[in-house]
C-alpha positions as a Markdown table, in Angstrom:
| # | Residue | x | y | z |
|---|---|---|---|---|
| 1 | Met | -0.1 | -0.1 | 0.0 |
| 2 | Ile | 1.3 | 3.3 | -0.8 |
| 3 | Glu | 1.5 | 5.6 | 2.3 |
| 4 | Gln | -0.1 | 9.3 | 2.1 |
| 5 | Lys | 2.3 | 12.0 | 3.2 |
| 6 | Glu | 1.6 | 14.8 | 5.7 |
| 7 | His | -0.1 | 17.8 | 3.8 |
| 8 | Phe | -2.2 | 20.9 | 4.0 |
| 9 | His | -5.5 | 20.6 | 3.2 |
| 10 | Gly | -7.0 | 23.9 | 1.4 |
| 11 | Ser | -8.9 | 24.1 | 4.5 |
| 12 | Asp | -6.4 | 24.0 | 6.7 |
| 13 | Leu | -6.2 | 27.9 | 7.3 |
| 14 | Glu | -6.0 | 27.8 | 11.1 |
| 15 | Lys | -3.3 | 25.1 | 10.8 |
| 16 | Ile | -1.4 | 27.6 | 8.5 |
| 17 | Glu | -2.1 | 30.5 | 10.7 |
| 18 | Lys | -0.5 | 29.1 | 13.5 |
| 19 | Ile | 2.7 | 27.8 | 11.8 |
| 20 | Tyr | 3.4 | 30.8 | 9.7 |
| 21 | Gly | 1.8 | 33.7 | 11.7 |
| 22 | Ile | -0.4 | 34.9 | 9.0 |
| 23 | Lys | -4.1 | 35.6 | 9.9 |
| 24 | Lys | -6.6 | 33.1 | 8.1 |
| 25 | Glu | -8.5 | 36.1 | 6.7 |
| 26 | Asn | -5.5 | 37.0 | 5.0 |
| 27 | Ile | -4.9 | 34.2 | 3.3 |
| 28 | Val | -6.1 | 33.5 | -0.1 |
| 29 | Ser | -6.5 | 29.9 | -0.7 |
| 30 | Phe | -5.7 | 28.3 | -4.0 |
| 31 | Ala | -5.4 | 25.1 | -2.7 |
| 32 | Ala | -9.4 | 24.6 | -1.7 |
| 33 | Asn | -10.7 | 24.5 | -5.4 |
| 34 | Val | -13.8 | 26.4 | -4.3 |
| 35 | Asn | -15.6 | 28.8 | -6.4 |
| 36 | Pro | -14.2 | 32.5 | -6.2 |
| 37 | Leu | -17.5 | 34.1 | -6.5 |
| 38 | Gly | -18.6 | 32.7 | -3.0 |
| 39 | Glu | -21.9 | 31.5 | -2.6 |
| 40 | Ser | -25.1 | 32.9 | -4.8 |
| 41 | Gly | -27.0 | 35.9 | -3.6 |
| 42 | Lys | -30.3 | 34.0 | -4.2 |
| 43 | Leu | -28.8 | 31.4 | -1.7 |
| 44 | Lys | -28.1 | 34.2 | 0.7 |
| 45 | Thr | -31.6 | 35.6 | 0.5 |
| 46 | Ala | -33.4 | 32.1 | 0.7 |
| 47 | Leu | -31.7 | 31.4 | 4.0 |
| 48 | Ser | -32.4 | 34.5 | 5.7 |
| 49 | Glu | -35.9 | 34.4 | 4.3 |
| 50 | Arg | -36.3 | 31.1 | 5.6 |
| 51 | Ile | -34.5 | 31.0 | 8.7 |
| 52 | Asp | -37.7 | 29.8 | 10.3 |
| 53 | Ala | -37.1 | 26.4 | 8.9 |
| 54 | Ile | -34.8 | 25.1 | 11.5 |
| 55 | Thr | -37.8 | 25.1 | 14.1 |
| 56 | Lys | -39.1 | 21.9 | 11.9 |
| 57 | Tyr | -37.6 | 18.7 | 11.2 |
| 58 | Pro | -36.8 | 18.2 | 7.4 |
| 59 | Asp | -38.4 | 15.5 | 5.6 |
| 60 | Arg | -36.7 | 12.2 | 6.2 |
| 61 | Glu | -37.1 | 11.3 | 2.7 |
| 62 | Tyr | -36.0 | 14.6 | 1.3 |
| 63 | Thr | -38.1 | 14.4 | -1.6 |
| 64 | Ser | -38.3 | 18.0 | -2.8 |
| 65 | Leu | -34.4 | 18.2 | -2.4 |
| 66 | Arg | -34.0 | 15.2 | -4.5 |
| 67 | Lys | -36.5 | 16.3 | -7.1 |
| 68 | Ala | -34.4 | 20.1 | -7.3 |
| 69 | Ile | -31.6 | 17.8 | -7.9 |
| 70 | Gly | -33.1 | 15.6 | -10.3 |
| 71 | Ser | -34.1 | 18.6 | -12.4 |
| 72 | Tyr | -30.6 | 20.2 | -12.1 |
| 73 | Cys | -29.1 | 17.0 | -13.1 |
| 74 | Lys | -31.9 | 15.8 | -15.8 |
| 75 | Cys | -32.1 | 12.3 | -13.7 |
| 76 | Asp | -35.0 | 10.4 | -12.3 |
| 77 | Tyr | -35.4 | 11.9 | -8.6 |
| 78 | Asn | -35.8 | 8.5 | -7.5 |
| 79 | His | -32.1 | 7.5 | -8.2 |
| 80 | Ile | -31.0 | 9.9 | -5.9 |
| 81 | Thr | -29.9 | 9.9 | -2.1 |
| 82 | Val | -28.4 | 12.8 | 0.0 |
| 83 | Gly | -25.7 | 12.9 | 2.4 |
| 84 | Asn | -23.6 | 15.1 | 4.9 |
| 85 | Gly | -21.3 | 16.0 | 2.0 |
| 86 | Cys | -20.0 | 13.9 | -0.8 |
| 87 | Thr | -17.3 | 12.5 | 1.9 |
| 88 | Glu | -20.2 | 10.6 | 3.8 |
| 89 | Leu | -21.4 | 9.0 | 0.8 |
| 90 | Ile | -17.9 | 7.7 | -0.2 |
| 91 | Ser | -17.5 | 6.3 | 3.0 |
| 92 | Leu | -21.0 | 4.7 | 3.1 |
| 93 | Phe | -20.7 | 3.1 | -0.1 |
| 94 | Ile | -17.5 | 1.9 | 0.6 |
| 95 | Gln | -18.7 | 0.3 | 3.8 |
| 96 | Ile | -21.7 | -1.0 | 2.2 |
| 97 | Thr | -19.8 | -2.7 | -0.7 |
| 98 | Ala | -17.2 | -3.9 | 1.3 |
| 99 | Pro | -14.6 | -4.5 | -1.5 |
| 100 | Lys | -11.9 | -6.9 | -0.8 |
| 101 | Lys | -9.9 | -5.8 | -3.7 |
| 102 | Thr | -10.0 | -2.1 | -4.8 |
| 103 | Leu | -8.5 | -0.1 | -8.1 |
| 104 | Leu | -7.8 | 3.7 | -7.7 |
| 105 | Leu | -7.3 | 5.5 | -11.0 |
| 106 | Gly | -4.1 | 7.8 | -9.8 |
| 107 | Pro | -2.9 | 10.0 | -8.7 |
| 108 | Thr | -6.1 | 11.2 | -6.8 |
| 109 | Tyr | -7.7 | 12.4 | -3.7 |
| 110 | Ser | -6.7 | 10.7 | -0.6 |
| 111 | Glu | -9.8 | 10.1 | 1.2 |
| 112 | Tyr | -10.7 | 7.4 | -0.9 |
| 113 | Glu | -7.6 | 5.4 | 0.2 |
| 114 | Arg | -8.2 | 6.2 | 3.8 |
| 115 | Asp | -11.8 | 4.7 | 4.0 |
| 116 | Leu | -10.8 | 1.8 | 1.7 |
| 117 | Arg | -8.1 | 1.2 | 4.7 |
| 118 | Ile | -10.5 | 1.8 | 7.3 |
| 119 | Asn | -12.7 | -1.2 | 5.6 |
| 120 | Gly | -9.7 | -3.6 | 5.3 |
| 121 | Ser | -9.8 | -3.6 | 1.2 |
| 122 | Asp | -6.7 | -4.4 | -0.6 |
| 123 | Ile | -5.8 | -1.3 | -2.4 |
| 124 | Ser | -3.7 | -1.1 | -5.9 |
| 125 | Tyr | -3.5 | 2.1 | -8.4 |
| 126 | Tyr | -3.5 | 2.5 | -12.1 |
| 127 | Phe | -1.3 | 5.6 | -12.5 |
| 128 | Leu | -2.1 | 8.0 | -15.3 |
| 129 | Lys | 1.2 | 8.9 | -17.0 |
| 130 | Glu | 3.0 | 12.2 | -17.1 |
| 131 | Lys | 4.0 | 11.6 | -20.8 |
| 132 | Asp | 0.4 | 11.3 | -21.8 |
| 133 | Asp | -0.4 | 14.5 | -20.2 |
| 134 | Phe | -2.4 | 12.5 | -17.7 |
| 135 | Lys | -4.7 | 11.2 | -20.0 |
| 136 | Ile | -6.1 | 7.7 | -19.9 |
| 137 | Asn | -5.3 | 4.7 | -21.7 |
| 138 | Ser | -8.7 | 3.0 | -21.5 |
| 139 | Asp | -7.3 | -0.4 | -22.9 |
| 140 | Glu | -4.1 | -0.4 | -20.2 |
| 141 | Phe | -6.8 | 0.6 | -17.4 |
| 142 | Ile | -9.2 | -2.2 | -18.4 |
| 143 | Ser | -6.5 | -4.4 | -18.6 |
| 144 | Ala | -5.6 | -3.7 | -14.9 |
| 145 | Ile | -9.5 | -4.4 | -13.9 |
| 146 | Thr | -9.2 | -8.0 | -12.8 |
| 147 | Ala | -11.8 | -11.1 | -12.3 |
| 148 | Asp | -11.4 | -10.4 | -8.7 |
| 149 | Thr | -11.5 | -6.8 | -8.6 |
| 150 | Asp | -14.5 | -5.6 | -6.5 |
| 151 | Leu | -14.5 | -2.1 | -6.6 |
| 152 | Val | -13.0 | 0.9 | -9.1 |
| 153 | Ile | -12.6 | 4.3 | -8.1 |
| 154 | Ile | -12.5 | 7.4 | -10.7 |
| 155 | Cys | -12.6 | 11.1 | -10.0 |
| 156 | Asn | -13.6 | 12.6 | -13.1 |
| 157 | Pro | -12.6 | 15.4 | -13.7 |
| 158 | Asn | -9.4 | 13.8 | -11.7 |
| 159 | Asn | -7.9 | 15.8 | -8.9 |
| 160 | Pro | -5.1 | 16.8 | -9.2 |
| 161 | Thr | -4.5 | 15.9 | -12.6 |
| 162 | Gly | -7.6 | 17.9 | -14.1 |
| 163 | Ser | -7.8 | 14.9 | -16.7 |
| 164 | Leu | -11.1 | 13.9 | -17.9 |
| 165 | Ile | -12.4 | 10.4 | -19.1 |
| 166 | Thr | -15.1 | 10.8 | -22.1 |
| 167 | Pro | -18.4 | 9.1 | -21.5 |
| 168 | Asp | -17.7 | 6.9 | -24.5 |
| 169 | Lys | -14.6 | 5.5 | -22.8 |
| 170 | Leu | -16.2 | 5.5 | -19.3 |
| 171 | Lys | -19.0 | 3.5 | -21.1 |
| 172 | Thr | -16.5 | 0.9 | -22.4 |
| 173 | Ile | -15.0 | 0.7 | -18.8 |
| 174 | Leu | -18.4 | 0.1 | -17.3 |
| 175 | Thr | -19.0 | -2.7 | -19.6 |
| 176 | His | -15.8 | -4.4 | -18.8 |
| 177 | Cys | -16.5 | -4.0 | -15.1 |
| 178 | Lys | -20.4 | -5.4 | -15.5 |
| 179 | Glu | -18.5 | -8.2 | -16.8 |
| 180 | Thr | -16.3 | -8.9 | -14.1 |
| 181 | Asn | -19.1 | -7.9 | -11.5 |
| 182 | Thr | -17.2 | -4.9 | -10.4 |
| 183 | Tyr | -18.6 | -1.7 | -8.9 |
| 184 | Val | -17.5 | 1.6 | -10.3 |
| 185 | Met | -17.5 | 4.6 | -8.2 |
| 186 | Ile | -17.1 | 8.2 | -10.2 |
| 187 | Asp | -16.9 | 11.2 | -8.0 |
| 188 | Glu | -17.8 | 14.1 | -10.2 |
| 189 | Thr | -17.2 | 16.8 | -7.5 |
| 190 | Tyr | -15.6 | 19.1 | -10.4 |
| 191 | Ile | -17.7 | 18.1 | -13.5 |
| 192 | Glu | -19.7 | 21.5 | -13.1 |
| 193 | Phe | -16.7 | 23.5 | -13.8 |
| 194 | Val | -16.6 | 22.4 | -17.6 |
| 195 | Pro | -18.7 | 24.4 | -20.0 |
| 196 | Asp | -20.5 | 21.4 | -21.4 |
| 197 | Val | -21.4 | 19.5 | -18.4 |
| 198 | Asp | -24.5 | 17.8 | -20.1 |
| 199 | Glu | -22.0 | 16.4 | -22.4 |
| 200 | Leu | -19.6 | 15.2 | -20.4 |
| 201 | Ser | -21.1 | 13.8 | -17.3 |
| 202 | Ala | -21.8 | 10.2 | -16.8 |
| 203 | Ile | -25.1 | 10.7 | -15.1 |
| 204 | Pro | -26.8 | 9.3 | -18.4 |
| 205 | Leu | -24.8 | 6.2 | -17.9 |
| 206 | Thr | -26.7 | 5.2 | -14.7 |
| 207 | Glu | -29.6 | 4.5 | -16.9 |
| 208 | Leu | -27.5 | 1.6 | -18.9 |
| 209 | Phe | -25.4 | 0.2 | -15.9 |
| 210 | Asp | -26.6 | -0.7 | -12.0 |
| 211 | Asn | -23.0 | -1.2 | -11.3 |
| 212 | Val | -22.4 | 2.6 | -11.1 |
| 213 | Ile | -22.8 | 5.4 | -9.0 |
| 214 | Ile | -22.0 | 9.0 | -9.3 |
| 215 | Leu | -21.1 | 11.2 | -6.5 |
| 216 | Arg | -21.1 | 14.8 | -6.5 |
| 217 | Gly | -21.3 | 17.6 | -3.4 |
| 218 | Thr | -21.8 | 21.7 | -3.3 |
| 219 | Ser | -18.7 | 22.6 | -1.5 |
| 220 | Lys | -16.8 | 23.6 | -4.8 |
| 221 | Phe | -18.8 | 24.6 | -7.6 |
| 222 | Phe | -21.5 | 26.4 | -5.2 |
| 223 | Ala | -18.7 | 27.6 | -2.6 |
| 224 | Thr | -20.8 | 26.1 | 0.3 |
| 225 | Pro | -18.1 | 23.8 | 2.0 |
| 226 | Gly | -19.7 | 24.6 | 5.4 |
| 227 | Leu | -22.9 | 23.2 | 4.3 |
| 228 | Arg | -22.2 | 19.8 | 3.9 |
| 229 | Leu | -24.5 | 18.6 | 1.2 |
| 230 | Gly | -23.8 | 15.8 | -1.2 |
| 231 | Tyr | -25.9 | 13.7 | -3.1 |
| 232 | Ala | -25.5 | 10.3 | -4.9 |
| 233 | Ile | -27.1 | 8.7 | -8.4 |
| 234 | Thr | -27.3 | 5.3 | -9.2 |
| 235 | Ser | -30.1 | 3.1 | -11.0 |
| 236 | Asn | -29.2 | 0.1 | -8.3 |
| 237 | Ser | -32.2 | -0.1 | -6.0 |
| 238 | Gln | -30.5 | -2.1 | -3.4 |
| 239 | Ile | -27.6 | 0.0 | -3.4 |
| 240 | Leu | -29.9 | 3.1 | -2.7 |
| 241 | Thr | -31.6 | 1.1 | 0.2 |
| 242 | Asp | -28.5 | -0.1 | 1.8 |
| 243 | Ile | -26.8 | 3.8 | 1.9 |
| 244 | Asn | -30.5 | 5.0 | 3.3 |
| 245 | Thr | -30.7 | 2.1 | 5.8 |
| 246 | Asn | -27.0 | 2.8 | 7.1 |
| 247 | Lys | -27.1 | 6.5 | 7.3 |
| 248 | Asn | -28.3 | 8.4 | 10.2 |
| 249 | Pro | -32.1 | 9.9 | 9.8 |
| 250 | Trp | -31.9 | 13.7 | 9.3 |
| 251 | Met | -28.3 | 14.0 | 8.0 |
| 252 | Ile | -29.1 | 17.0 | 6.0 |
| 253 | Asn | -30.6 | 20.0 | 7.9 |
| 254 | Ser | -33.5 | 22.1 | 7.2 |
| 255 | Leu | -31.3 | 25.0 | 5.7 |
| 256 | Ala | -29.1 | 22.8 | 3.6 |
| 257 | Val | -32.6 | 21.6 | 2.3 |
| 258 | Val | -33.4 | 25.4 | 1.3 |
| 259 | Ala | -30.1 | 26.0 | 0.0 |
| 260 | Gly | -30.5 | 23.0 | -2.5 |
| 261 | Glu | -33.9 | 23.9 | -3.8 |
| 262 | Thr | -32.3 | 27.5 | -4.3 |
| 263 | Met | -29.0 | 27.3 | -5.7 |
| 264 | Phe | -29.8 | 24.4 | -8.2 |
| 265 | Leu | -32.0 | 26.4 | -9.7 |
| 266 | Asp | -29.8 | 29.7 | -10.0 |
| 267 | Glu | -28.9 | 29.5 | -13.5 |
| 268 | Glu | -27.2 | 33.2 | -13.5 |
| 269 | Tyr | -24.9 | 32.3 | -10.9 |
| 270 | Ile | -24.1 | 29.2 | -12.7 |
| 271 | Asp | -23.3 | 30.8 | -16.2 |
| 272 | Lys | -21.2 | 33.6 | -14.2 |
| 273 | Thr | -19.3 | 30.8 | -12.7 |
| 274 | Arg | -18.4 | 29.0 | -15.8 |
| 275 | Ser | -17.8 | 32.1 | -17.8 |
| 276 | Leu | -15.3 | 33.3 | -15.0 |
| 277 | Ile | -13.6 | 30.0 | -14.8 |
| 278 | Leu | -13.0 | 29.6 | -18.8 |
| 279 | Ser | -11.8 | 33.1 | -19.4 |
| 280 | Glu | -9.4 | 33.1 | -16.3 |
| 281 | Lys | -8.3 | 29.4 | -17.0 |
| 282 | Thr | -7.4 | 30.8 | -20.6 |
| 283 | Arg | -5.5 | 33.9 | -19.4 |
| 284 | Cys | -3.6 | 32.3 | -16.5 |
| 285 | Arg | -2.3 | 29.3 | -19.1 |
| 286 | Gln | -1.1 | 32.1 | -21.5 |
| 287 | Leu | 0.8 | 33.8 | -19.2 |
| 288 | Ile | 2.1 | 30.6 | -17.4 |
| 289 | Glu | 3.2 | 29.2 | -20.9 |
| 290 | Glu | 4.9 | 32.6 | -21.5 |
| 291 | Ser | 7.2 | 32.2 | -18.4 |
| 292 | His | 8.8 | 28.8 | -19.6 |
| 293 | Lys | 9.2 | 27.7 | -16.1 |
| 294 | Phe | 6.3 | 25.1 | -15.9 |
| 295 | Lys | 4.8 | 22.6 | -17.8 |
| 296 | Leu | 1.1 | 23.2 | -17.6 |
| 297 | Tyr | -1.4 | 20.0 | -18.2 |
| 298 | Pro | -4.7 | 20.3 | -20.0 |
| 299 | Ser | -7.3 | 20.8 | -17.3 |
| 300 | Tyr | -11.0 | 20.2 | -17.4 |
| 301 | Ser | -11.7 | 21.5 | -14.0 |
| 302 | Asn | -11.4 | 24.7 | -12.2 |
| 303 | Phe | -7.7 | 24.3 | -11.2 |
| 304 | Tyr | -4.3 | 23.5 | -13.1 |
| 305 | Leu | -1.3 | 21.0 | -12.2 |
| 306 | Leu | 2.0 | 22.4 | -13.0 |
| 307 | Lys | 5.2 | 20.8 | -13.3 |
| 308 | Ile | 8.4 | 22.8 | -12.4 |
| 309 | Leu | 11.0 | 23.1 | -14.9 |
| 310 | Asp | 13.6 | 24.9 | -13.0 |
| 311 | Glu | 15.7 | 21.8 | -11.4 |
| 312 | Gly | 16.9 | 24.0 | -8.5 |
| 313 | Val | 13.0 | 24.7 | -7.3 |
| 314 | Asp | 10.7 | 22.1 | -5.6 |
| 315 | Ala | 7.0 | 22.3 | -4.7 |
| 316 | His | 7.7 | 22.8 | -1.2 |
| 317 | Met | 9.9 | 25.9 | -2.1 |
| 318 | Leu | 7.0 | 27.3 | -4.0 |
| 319 | Phe | 4.5 | 26.5 | -1.4 |
| 320 | Glu | 6.6 | 28.5 | 1.5 |
| 321 | Arg | 7.2 | 31.5 | -1.4 |
| 322 | Ala | 3.5 | 31.9 | -1.9 |
| 323 | Ile | 2.0 | 31.4 | 1.6 |
| 324 | Arg | 4.7 | 33.9 | 3.1 |
| 325 | Gln | 2.7 | 36.3 | 0.7 |
| 326 | Gly | -0.3 | 35.3 | 1.9 |
| 327 | Met | -1.2 | 33.0 | -0.9 |
| 328 | Met | -1.8 | 28.9 | -0.3 |
| 329 | Ile | -1.1 | 26.7 | -3.1 |
| 330 | Arg | -1.1 | 22.9 | -3.0 |
| 331 | Asp | 2.2 | 21.1 | -2.9 |
| 332 | Cys | 1.4 | 18.0 | -5.0 |
| 333 | Ser | 4.3 | 16.0 | -3.6 |
| 334 | Thr | 1.9 | 14.4 | -1.0 |
| 335 | Phe | -0.1 | 12.6 | -3.7 |
| 336 | Pro | 0.8 | 9.2 | -4.4 |
| 337 | Gly | 2.3 | 9.0 | -8.1 |
| 338 | Leu | 3.7 | 12.5 | -8.1 |
| 339 | Glu | 7.0 | 13.8 | -6.6 |
| 340 | Glu | 8.4 | 16.9 | -5.6 |
| 341 | Arg | 8.1 | 18.9 | -8.8 |
| 342 | Phe | 4.5 | 19.4 | -9.1 |
| 343 | Ile | 2.1 | 22.1 | -7.6 |
| 344 | Arg | -1.6 | 22.8 | -7.8 |
| 345 | Phe | -3.8 | 26.3 | -7.9 |
| 346 | Cys | -7.2 | 26.7 | -8.6 |
| 347 | Ile | -8.8 | 29.7 | -10.4 |
| 348 | Met | -9.6 | 32.3 | -8.1 |
| 349 | Lys | -10.3 | 36.3 | -8.9 |
| 350 | Pro | -8.5 | 37.9 | -11.8 |
| 351 | Glu | -6.5 | 40.2 | -9.4 |
| 352 | Asp | -5.7 | 37.4 | -6.8 |
| 353 | Asn | -4.6 | 35.3 | -10.2 |
| 354 | Thr | -2.3 | 37.6 | -11.4 |
| 355 | Arg | -0.7 | 38.0 | -7.8 |
| 356 | Leu | 0.0 | 34.4 | -8.0 |
| 357 | Ile | 1.4 | 34.0 | -11.3 |
| 358 | Asn | 3.7 | 37.0 | -10.6 |
| 359 | Cys | 4.9 | 35.3 | -7.2 |
| 360 | Leu | 5.3 | 31.9 | -9.0 |
| 361 | Thr | 6.8 | 33.0 | -12.0 |
| 362 | Gln | 9.7 | 35.6 | -10.0 |
C-alpha cells in the first residue's frame, strides 16, 4: 500500500495561521478549489428569508431536495440519495459494498484510500502517465481491472491532474466491469466547472448500468463547503436502500435543504461561474506558458496541475514563497504517483490570479 504524506488541505487555514503567523483572513486559498464568486446572492436571500425552517424537522425522505437535484442533473429523482457532504456518501458506499480488492485511478484524492483502508480493502493503483499528459489509456486501465476486482474508483475530472475520461470511454470501462461483477464509483465533484457538463457527465450512464454510482457535492462549484450537502445517483435500488438504511436520519439539516432547492435553480450564478473560470483559465494558461518555467497540463476542472521546470526549485519552495505572500497553493508531492516537482492551484478572482502567477514566476 502506498502511504499518503502529511499535507495541508486547502481548508487548513487555522494550521497555516499557527505555523506561519499569518491571519487566516489574509490568506487567499488557491488550494481549496472553491468557486471564487462565493455563495450566490439568491442563496443568501433564501437562507435569511427561510431561517424559520430550523424550527421543524426536515422531511426524512428529502423528496423536494431530491426533485430539485433530479431537475438540475436531468435524472430520475428516485435514483438519488443525499448525504452530509460527498465525503459521507463515499464512506457509506465503501462500507456497504465492502470491497476486498479495489483499483484506484491515480494520482487522486486521498480520502478514497483512507476509507478503503478503514474497511480493510486491498488497494492497488493504475497511475495516469505524465508522458501522456495524464490522459487515460482505456485499454491499459481495463486490463488492470481483473476478475477479482470488487471496486473501481474514478475521480472525473480527476483531482489533482484535471484530466477527464469521456462518456464513451467510461461506457467501455463500465461494460468490462459489468462482466467482472465490479462496482464503479465516479466522483464528479469538479464536473460542473466544464462548460458542456451535460455532454461530459456520466450521469446518463446510470440508466444503462446498475454497477455504477455517481457522487457530487456542493462545496466546490457552489462555494458552500460549510453546508455539507452531497448527493449520489445510481439506478441500483439495492445500493440506494442500503445507503439509506445505514445512514443516520436527518443527516441534512433544514437550511441545507433550502439551499439545495435554491442554488440548483440559480442559472445566472451557474453561467457566471463557468464564464469566469473559462476566461481566467485561458488567461492564466497564457501567462504561465509565456514564463517557460512550468509545464501546464490540460484541465477540465477549475484548477491547473503544473510541473516545475527549474531543477533548482521544488514544490515545497514554491509553497513557502506563496504562503509568505498570503497565498496558499497545493504542494502535490503528497499525492502518490507525483513527486516534489508538481504544484496545483485553483482559479480565483483575476487580481488574485495575477498576483499568484507573478509570485510563482518571479
